[in-house]
C-alpha positions in Angstrom: 0.0 0.1 -0.3 3.1 2.6 -0.1 4.7 3.9 -3.3 3.7 6.6 -6.3 2.0 3.7 -8.0 -0.8 3.8 -5.9 -1.5 7.6 -7.3 -1.5 6.5 -11.0 -5.3 6.1 -11.1 -7.5 6.1 -14.1 -10.1 9.1 -13.9 -7.3 10.8 -12.1 -3.9 10.6 -12.5 -3.8 9.1 -15.5 -7.0 9.3 -18.2 -10.4 7.3 -17.8 -9.8 5.0 -20.6 -5.8 4.1 -20.0 -5.5 -0.1 -20.8 -2.1 -0.9 -19.7 0.5 -2.9 -21.5 3.5 -4.1 -20.6 5.8 -0.2 -20.3 2.3 1.3 -19.6 1.2 0.5 -15.8 -0.4 1.4 -13.1 2.1 -0.6 -11.6 5.5 -0.2 -11.2 7.1 -1.4 -14.4 9.6 -3.7 -12.4 6.7 -5.7 -10.3 6.2 -9.1 -11.7 2.5 -9.3 -13.0 2.3 -6.3 -15.9 0.7 -7.0 -19.0 -2.2 -6.1 -20.7 -6.0 -6.6 -19.1 -7.8 -9.9 -19.5 -10.3 -9.9 -22.2 -13.6 -8.3 -21.0 -17.7 -8.8 -22.7 -17.6 -5.0 -21.1 -15.6 -3.9 -24.3 -17.7 -3.8 -27.5 -14.5 -4.2 -29.7 -12.9 -6.9 -28.0 -16.7 -8.7 -28.9 -16.7 -7.1 -32.0 -13.3 -8.4 -33.0 -14.2 -12.0 -30.9 -11.7 -11.3 -28.6 -13.8 -12.7 -26.2 -15.6 -15.7 -28.1 -15.1 -19.4 -27.4 -15.1 -22.2 -29.7 -18.1 -22.5 -31.7 -19.6 -25.8 -29.7 -21.9 -28.2 -30.7 -25.1 -29.4 -28.6 -24.0 -32.8 -28.2 -21.0 -31.3 -26.0 -22.8 -28.5 -24.2 -24.8 -31.9 -23.0 -21.6 -33.4 -21.7 -20.5 -30.6 -19.9 -23.5 -30.6 -18.3 -23.4 -34.4 -17.3 -20.2 -33.6 -15.9 -21.8 -30.6 -14.4 -24.4 -33.1 -12.9 -22.2 -35.8 -12.3 -20.2 -33.7 -9.8 -22.6 -32.4 -7.7 -22.4 -36.2 -6.6 -20.9 -36.4 -3.4 -17.8 -38.0 -3.3 -17.7 -38.8 -7.2 -13.9 -37.9 -7.4 -13.2 -41.4 -5.2 -16.9 -42.5 -6.7 -15.3 -42.2 -10.5 -13.1 -44.7 -10.5 -15.4 -48.2 -9.4 -16.2 -49.0 -12.4 -19.1 -50.5 -11.3 -20.7 -47.2 -10.3 -19.3 -45.3 -13.1 -20.9 -47.7 -15.5 -24.4 -46.8 -13.5 -24.0 -43.4 -14.1 -23.4 -43.9 -17.6 -26.4 -45.9 -17.6 -28.5 -43.9 -15.8 -27.6 -40.8 -18.3 -28.2 -43.2 -21.7 -31.6 -43.6 -20.0 -32.5 -40.1 -19.5 -35.9 -39.0 -21.2 -35.0 -36.0 -24.3 -30.9 -36.7 -24.0 -29.8 -36.8 -27.3 -27.0 -38.7 -25.7 -24.7 -41.6 -26.7 -22.2 -44.5 -25.4 -19.2 -42.4 -27.0 -19.9 -39.7 -25.0 -20.7 -40.9 -21.7 -17.3 -42.6 -22.3 -15.8 -39.4 -22.9 -17.9 -38.5 -19.8 -16.0 -40.9 -17.3 -12.7 -40.4 -18.8 -12.4 -36.6 -18.5 -13.7 -36.4 -14.9 -10.8 -38.7 -13.7 -8.8 -36.9 -15.2 -10.3 -33.7 -13.7 -10.4 -35.3 -10.4 -6.3 -34.8 -9.8 -7.1 -31.2 -9.6 -10.2 -31.9 -7.6 -8.5 -33.1 -4.6 -5.9 -30.6 -4.9 -8.3 -27.5 -4.9 -11.6 -28.7 -3.9 -12.8 -27.2 -6.8 -13.6 -28.7 -10.3 -14.0 -26.5 -13.8 -17.9 -27.2 -15.2 -18.3 -24.9 -18.1 -15.3 -23.7 -20.5 -15.1 -19.5 -20.0 -14.0 -21.2 -17.6 -16.8 -21.4 -14.4 -15.9 -23.0 -11.6 -17.9 -24.4 -8.6 -17.0 -25.9 -5.2 -18.6 -27.2 -2.2 -16.2 -27.5 0.2 -14.1 -24.3 -0.5 -15.9 -22.6 2.7 -15.7 -24.8 5.5 -19.2 -25.2 7.8 -17.6 -23.7 10.1 -17.2 -20.4 8.3 -20.8 -20.4 6.5 -22.3 -20.6 10.1 -20.3 -17.5 10.9 -20.9 -15.7 7.5 -24.9 -16.6 8.9 -24.3 -15.3 12.5 -22.1 -12.1 11.9 -25.0 -10.3 8.8 -27.4 -11.0 11.4 -25.9 -7.5 12.9 -27.0 -5.7 9.1 -30.5 -7.6 9.5 -31.4 -6.9 12.5 -32.3 -3.2 12.1 -35.7 -1.6 12.4 -37.4 -1.7 8.7 -37.8 1.9 7.9 -33.6 1.6 8.0 -33.6 -1.7 5.6 -32.5 -0.8 2.2 -34.6 -2.8 -0.6 -33.1 -3.4 -3.5 -34.9 -0.4 -6.1 -36.9 -2.2 -8.3 -37.1 -5.7 -6.6 -40.7 -5.1 -5.3 -39.4 -5.4 -1.6 -37.8 -9.1 -2.0 -34.2 -8.4 -2.6 -32.3 -7.0 0.7 -29.1 -4.5 -0.2 -27.6 -5.6 2.9 -24.0 -3.9 1.5 -24.0 -2.8 -2.3 -21.2 -0.8 -4.2 -24.0 0.9 -5.6 -24.7 3.0 -2.6 -22.3 6.1 -2.2 -20.3 5.3 -5.1 -17.4 7.1 -6.6 -18.9 10.2 -7.7 -17.1 12.3 -10.2 -17.2 15.9 -9.6 -19.0 15.0 -5.9 -16.5 12.6 -4.3 -13.2 13.7 -2.4 -10.2 11.8 -3.1 -6.6 11.7 -1.2 -3.9 13.4 -3.6 -1.2 11.8 -1.8 -2.1 9.7 0.7 -3.9 6.4 1.4 -6.9 6.1 4.0 -7.0 2.7 6.0 -9.2 0.7 8.0 -7.9 2.3 11.2 -7.9 6.0 9.9 -10.5 5.7 7.3 -13.6 7.6 8.9 -11.6 10.5 10.5 -10.1 11.4 7.2 -14.2 11.7 5.5 -14.2 15.1 3.8 -10.7 15.2 3.1 -9.4 15.1 -0.3 -10.1 17.2 -3.4 -12.5 16.8 -5.8 -12.2 14.1 -8.0 -13.5 16.3 -11.5 -15.8 14.6 -14.5 -13.5 13.1 -17.0 -13.8 14.7 -20.3 -16.0 13.1 -22.8 -13.1 11.5 -25.3 -11.7 9.6 -21.9 -15.3 7.7 -22.2 -15.0 6.3 -25.3 -12.8 3.0 -26.5 -9.8 4.1 -28.0 -9.8 1.5 -30.9 -13.3 2.0 -31.5 -15.2 4.4 -32.5 -18.2 1.7 -32.6 -19.9 3.7 -29.2 -20.4 7.0 -30.5 -23.1 6.7 -33.0 -24.8 5.1 -29.1 -26.1 7.1 -26.2 -24.5 5.5 -23.3 -20.1 4.5 -23.6 -18.4 1.7 -22.3 -16.7 4.0 -19.1 -18.9 6.2 -17.3 -18.4 10.0 -16.8 -20.4 9.7 -13.9 -19.9 6.6 -11.2 -17.6 3.9 -10.3 -18.2 1.3 -7.8 -15.5 1.4 -5.2 -13.4 -1.5 -4.8 -11.2 -2.1 -1.2 -7.6 -3.2 -1.0 -6.4 -6.5 -0.6 -2.6 -7.9 0.7 -1.5 -11.5 0.9 1.2 -10.1 2.8 1.3 -10.7 6.6 -2.5 -10.9 8.7 -3.3 -7.5 7.0 -6.3 -9.0 4.9 -8.5 -5.8 4.2 -6.2 -2.8 4.4 -9.1 -0.4 3.0 -13.1 -0.4 3.8 -15.4 -2.3 2.5 -18.2 0.5 0.8 -20.8 0.6 2.6 -19.7 -1.7 5.2 -18.6 -0.1 8.8 -14.8 -1.1 9.5 -15.4 -0.7 13.3 -18.6 -2.3 13.9 -18.2 -4.9 11.8 -14.9 -6.0 12.6 -15.9 -9.9 12.7 -18.0 -9.8 9.4 -14.4 -8.3 8.0 -12.1 -11.1 8.8 -14.7 -13.8 7.8 -15.6 -11.9 4.6 -11.5 -11.6 4.2 -11.7 -15.9 4.7 -13.9 -16.4 2.2 -12.3 -14.3 -0.6 -9.2 -16.2 0.2 -10.7 -19.3 -0.5 -12.2 -17.5 -3.7 -8.8 -17.2 -5.0 -7.7 -21.0 -6.1 -10.8 -21.4 -8.0 -10.7 -17.3 -9.6 -7.1 -19.2 -10.7 -8.8 -22.0 -12.6 -11.2 -19.2 -13.8 -9.1 -17.0 -15.1 -7.1 -19.9 -17.1 -9.6 -19.5 -20.0 -7.9 -15.9 -20.0 -4.4 -16.3 -20.0 -4.1 -19.7 -22.0 -5.8 -21.6 -24.9 -6.5 -25.0 -25.0 -5.7 -26.1 -28.5 -7.5 -28.6 -30.2 -9.6 -29.6 -26.6 -12.7 -29.8 -28.4 -14.6 -32.9 -27.4 -16.6 -33.1 -30.6 -15.3 -31.8 -33.3 -17.3 -31.1 -36.4 -15.5 -30.8 -40.4 -18.7 -31.6 -42.6 -22.3 -32.3 -42.9 -23.5 -35.3 -43.8 -26.6 -36.9 -43.8 -28.2 -40.1 -42.8 -30.8 -40.9 -44.8 -29.6 -38.4 -47.3 -32.4 -37.7 -50.3 -29.2 -37.6 -52.8 -29.2 -41.2 -52.5 -32.9 -42.7 -53.1 -33.8 -43.2 -56.6 -35.2 -41.5 -59.1 -38.3 -43.7 -59.2 -38.6 -43.9 -54.7 -38.8 -39.8 -55.4 -42.1 -37.8 -55.7 -43.3 -37.7 -59.3 -44.9 -34.9 -60.6 -48.2 -35.3 -61.0 -51.0 -35.0 -64.2 -51.5 -31.5 -64.2 -49.7 -30.4 -61.6 -48.2 -27.0 -61.8 -44.3 -27.4 -62.1 -43.6 -25.1 -59.4 -46.1 -27.3 -57.2 -44.1 -30.1 -57.7 -41.1 -28.2 -56.7 -42.2 -27.6 -53.9 -43.2 -30.2 -53.0 -40.4 -32.3 -53.8 -38.5 -29.9 -51.9 -40.6 -30.5 -48.7 -39.9 -34.1 -49.3 -36.2 -33.7 -49.4 -36.3 -31.8 -45.9 -38.4 -34.3 -44.4 -35.9 -37.5 -45.8 -33.0 -35.6 -45.0 -31.6 -35.8 -41.5 -28.0 -34.3 -40.3 -26.1 -37.0 -39.0 -24.8 -35.6 -35.4 -21.1 -35.8 -34.3 -19.5 -37.9 -31.9 -16.5 -37.6 -29.3 -13.8 -39.7 -30.0 -11.6 -41.1 -27.2 -11.1 -38.6 -24.3 -7.5 -36.8 -24.3 -5.9 -34.3 -22.0 -5.8 -30.7 -23.5 -2.7 -29.2 -24.7 -2.4 -25.5 -23.5 -0.4 -23.1 -25.1 -0.1 -19.9 -24.1 -2.5 -17.3 -25.5 0.6 -14.7 -26.2 3.1 -17.2 -27.9 2.7 -20.4 -30.5 5.5 -22.3 -29.0 5.3 -25.9 -28.1 2.8 -27.4 -25.8 3.5 -28.3 -22.2 3.5 -32.3 -21.2 0.1 -33.4 -19.5 1.9 -33.9 -16.5 -0.3 -33.6 -13.4 2.1 -30.2 -12.7 1.1 -28.5 -16.3 -2.0 -29.0 -14.8 -1.6 -27.0 -12.2 1.2 -24.8 -13.2 -1.5 -23.7 -15.8 -3.0 -22.2 -13.6 -3.2 -18.2 -13.2 -1.1 -17.6 -9.5 -3.0 -14.5 -7.8 -0.7 -14.7 -5.2 2.5 -15.7 -6.9 1.7 -13.4 -10.2 0.4 -10.1 -7.7 1.4 -10.6 -4.8 3.2 -7.4 -3.7 0.8 -5.4 -4.4 -2.4 -7.2 -3.4 -6.0 -7.4 -5.0 -8.7 -5.1 -5.6 -12.4 -6.3 -4.7 -16.0 -5.4 -5.0 -18.2 -6.8 -2.5 -21.8 -7.6 -2.0 -23.9 -8.5 0.3 -27.6 -9.3 -0.8 -30.6 -11.3 0.5 -33.5 -12.0 -1.8 -36.6 -12.8 0.8 -39.5 -14.6 -0.7 -43.5 -14.5 1.5 -46.6 -16.1 1.0 -47.7 -12.8 -0.6 -44.4 -12.5 -2.8 -43.9 -16.1 -3.0 -41.9 -15.7 -6.4 -38.3 -14.6 -8.0 -39.2 -13.5 -11.3 -34.8 -14.2 -12.2 -32.7 -11.4 -13.8 -31.7 -10.6 -17.2 -28.2 -11.2 -19.1 -25.9 -9.2 -18.1 -21.6 -8.7 -17.4 -21.0 -7.2 -13.9 -20.1 -3.8 -14.1 -19.3 -1.2 -16.4 -15.1 -0.5 -17.4 -14.4 2.0 -15.2 -14.2 -1.0 -12.8 -12.2 -3.6 -14.8 -14.2 -6.6 -13.3 -12.6 -9.9 -14.6 -14.0 -12.5 -12.6 -17.0 -12.8 -10.1 -17.2 -15.5 -7.4 -20.3 -15.9 -5.9 -20.8 -17.7 -2.2 -24.8 -18.9 -1.5 -24.2 -19.2 2.4 -28.4 -19.5 3.2 -30.9 -21.2 1.6 -34.6 -21.9 3.5 -38.0 -23.1 1.6 -37.3 -22.0 -2.2 -37.1 -24.6 -4.6 -33.7 -25.1 -6.7 -32.3 -22.1 -7.8 -29.4 -22.0 -11.2 -27.3 -19.8 -12.3 -27.2 -19.7 -15.8 -24.4 -19.1 -18.5 -24.1 -17.9 -22.1 -21.2 -17.5 -24.4 -20.0 -15.4 -27.4 -19.5 -17.7 -30.1 -16.6 -18.1 -33.1 -19.2 -17.6 -36.1 -15.6 -17.4 -38.5 -15.5 -21.8 -37.6 -18.1 -21.9 -40.1 -16.0 -21.3 -42.5 -14.0 -24.6 -41.8 -17.1 -26.6 -42.6 -18.1 -28.2 -45.5 -21.9 -28.4 -46.6 -23.9 -28.2 -49.4 -25.1 -25.0 -51.1 -28.6 -23.6 -49.5 -28.4 -26.3 -46.9 -27.8 -24.5 -43.3 -30.0 -26.6 -41.4 -26.7 -28.6 -40.0 -25.8 -25.2 -38.1 -29.6 -25.5 -36.1 -29.2 -29.4 -35.8 -25.4 -29.3 -34.1 -24.7 -26.2 -33.1 -28.6 -24.8 -32.3 -28.2 -21.9 -33.7 -29.6 -19.8 -37.2 -28.1 -18.9 -40.4 -27.8 -15.1 -40.1 -28.0 -15.3 -36.3 -26.4 -13.9 -33.5 -23.2 -16.2 -32.8 -24.6 -16.9 -29.2 -25.1 -20.1 -27.3 -26.3 -21.1 -24.1 -23.7 -23.0 -21.6 -25.8 -24.0 -19.3 -26.7 -23.9 -15.6 -25.5 -24.3 -11.7 -27.5 -25.4 -8.8 -26.8 -22.5 -6.3 -26.9 -24.5 -3.1 -26.2 -23.3 -0.1 -22.2 -23.6 1.0 -21.5 -24.2 -2.8 -18.8 -21.2 -3.9 -19.1 -20.5 -8.2 -16.4 -18.4 -9.9 -17.0 -17.2 -13.7 -15.5 -14.6 -15.9 -16.2 -11.6 -17.5 -16.5 -13.0 -20.9 -19.7 -15.1 -20.2 -22.9 -13.9 -19.7 -24.8 -14.7 -16.5 -28.5 -14.5 -15.0 -30.5 -15.7 -12.0 -33.4 -18.1 -12.8 -36.7 -18.3 -11.9 -37.4 -19.7 -8.2 -39.9 -19.7 -5.9 -41.0 -20.5 -2.5 -41.5 -24.3 -1.4 -43.9 -24.3 0.7 -46.2 -21.2 -0.2 -47.3 -21.0 3.6 -44.1 -19.9 4.9 -41.3 -17.5 4.4 -37.7 -18.4 2.6 -34.7 -16.5 1.6 -31.5 -17.0 -0.5 -28.6 -15.5 0.9 -24.9 -14.2 -1.3 -21.6 -12.8 -0.9 -20.4 -11.8 -4.3 -16.8 -10.4 -4.5 -16.4 -8.7 -8.2 -12.1 -9.1 -8.8 -10.4 -6.4 -10.7 -8.1 -7.2 -13.4 -4.7 -6.9 -11.3 -2.9 -5.6 -14.0 -4.7 -2.2 -13.3 -5.3 -0.6 -10.4 -8.5 1.8 -10.0 -9.3 3.9 -7.7 -10.4 2.3 -4.5 -11.8 3.0 -0.6 -8.2 3.6 -0.2 -8.5 7.0 -1.9 -11.7 7.6 -1.7 -12.2 7.9 2.3 -15.9 7.2 3.5 -19.0 9.4 2.2 -21.5 8.5 4.3 -22.4 11.5 6.6 -24.5 9.2 8.8 -20.6 7.2 9.8 -19.4 10.7 9.8 -22.0 12.1 12.1 -21.7 9.2 14.9 -18.0 9.8 14.9 -18.4 13.5 15.4 -20.8 12.6 18.5 -18.6 10.2 19.7 -15.8 12.3 19.8 -17.9 14.7 22.4 -18.3 18.1 20.1 -21.8 17.5 20.8 -22.2 16.4 24.7 -24.1 19.0 25.9 -26.0 19.3 22.6 -29.7 18.1 22.2 -29.7 15.0 20.2 -32.8 16.8 18.2 -30.3 20.2 17.6 -28.0 17.7 16.4 -29.7 16.2 14.1 -30.7 19.6 12.8 -27.0 21.0 12.4 -26.5 17.4 10.3 -29.2 17.6 8.0 -28.3 21.1 7.2 -24.9 20.3 5.6 -25.3 20.1 2.0 -21.5 19.9 0.5 -20.2 17.2 2.0 -20.0 14.4 3.5 -23.4 13.2 1.4 -26.5 12.3 3.6 -28.6 9.1 2.8 -31.3 10.8 0.9 -29.4 11.9 -2.0 -27.3 8.7 -2.1 -30.2 7.1 -2.7 -31.1 9.6 -5.6 -27.5 9.1 -7.0 -27.7 4.9 -6.9 -31.0 5.8 -9.4 -29.1 7.6 -11.7 -26.4 5.0 -11.5 -28.6 2.4 -12.3 -30.4 4.2 -15.1 -27.1 4.2 -16.5 -25.6 1.2 -16.6 -29.5 -0.3 -17.4 -29.0 1.2 -21.0 -25.2 0.4 -21.3 -26.3 -3.4 -20.3 -28.6 -2.9 -23.9 -25.9 -1.5 -25.6 -23.0 -4.7 -24.3 -26.0 -7.2 -25.0 -26.3 -5.4 -28.5 -22.2 -5.9 -29.4 -22.4 -9.3 -27.2 -24.9 -10.5 -30.2 -23.9 -8.5 -33.2 -21.6 -11.1 -34.4 -23.4 -13.4 -36.8 -23.7 -16.6 -38.7 -22.5 -15.7 -42.8 -22.6 -18.7 -44.4 -21.1 -18.6 -48.2 -22.7 -19.3 -50.9 -20.8 -22.3 -52.2 
């Protein structure tokens, strides 16, 4: 937390749209871990250029991934998978599943791949279930820590109803305990320390100190190498707001070294400690998740598709067995009937996987030889956040939120497809910890990917025939290059991590027993790309007037003044700190801005289309 690099900050001493490289960095260039930002689906230019796209994936491969997710939900799967009797039983159950397009080759591959992945699971307690990479663990956070978190948040929940902060637009179902949209950095309003840092012990005393951060110029809200956003109302960078991360250190016992926005550092010391411990257990999963952004698994498609074949094929049927033109039938009517018959007869041959072979990692920045498929290479190809970025620490954004359902409001309608944040925050990955679920139906988190539409150029198919695109890949000609990946059950005790190259959404769920209330509680942690440092709570002291007022009162300055008079004085402070009413108004502005940008982001995410050449 020392050194001039702490003050090289986009939107303050650097342009808002600053992008680091090996020679241009917000850190000391002599440190390890400098380099370019990881790909991010918030960057519309990268969406258009295919830099966040994953390989075009067959529907059957997605079925295999979903089967792997299902099997790894089973207790002790990592040892049972080596018991042939159990493995064969799992295969038989999968093959007998109604409505599933699944074959013997597919289940054989799934068992073989899970045996391969079990070695990493036994070292990390986590398993990758979807490409991207989406990682889950039911043992990363031990039970005693989960119970401690449940107990620690009671002090945030057990408050008078008038002070409970239900998220705007949630119909009183989503209770925000700690949310980054409340009291964010506000350009032209917030105060930033220009040459010093606040910490957990002095941050509230620093409230009101610093200089007002200026509003960035318009050109800094644009992507430097793209003119796409100039045609839109919204830009990838906000000139109004930024969520404030806190600073984390790996050395010693420091953990959090700056306050979590909207979580009082003195009142909730115990909760700080618990959150630090959950973050520590999320880091190994992030290491696995971020591997996809660091390396490419060359030729690791479970199912390859290079040529469209049909069986039966209308072209193989003799002329005397094909529809004949009837007497008096108009030629165009006959052609239409014949074409329909061909479409009805012709069936696309679905591809099959071969025999499982472990992936061969190759670095994204190099086309050098692949490493050996040893256990050491499997783990060394992971990102090492502590090893790569330990000297300067990490920045994370923390959110605590509850979904409360009642007999009067028994259903949560679910969310929309989105990517976390705006580019101001440079979020590269998310960790979601589901620590308390009571009386709700199964809740799932869904993912979808942008897929490489150029891969269709390598597929051999007949002219004017595009049926294979939908049958094999679930996509449409001239449709968007986006594929649904799969879902993960959000059960109590589960930790899930995923990168910001995927879109995600919460699926609907409801009360199990509609006569009783129920809830689901989550701790969300958003990781700032460690290649860049953004303005954090170490730079911006707390902006909450209520925290500041409590500090003033506890100092004894107004000890002889009546409480009503104190309230009048504090409520008539116009400049700074920010009062709760104004903070909630600013939150609505932030939400509206991000809602508009989410539409723009989704537009760029689905903008690439399948264009089939006529040949």
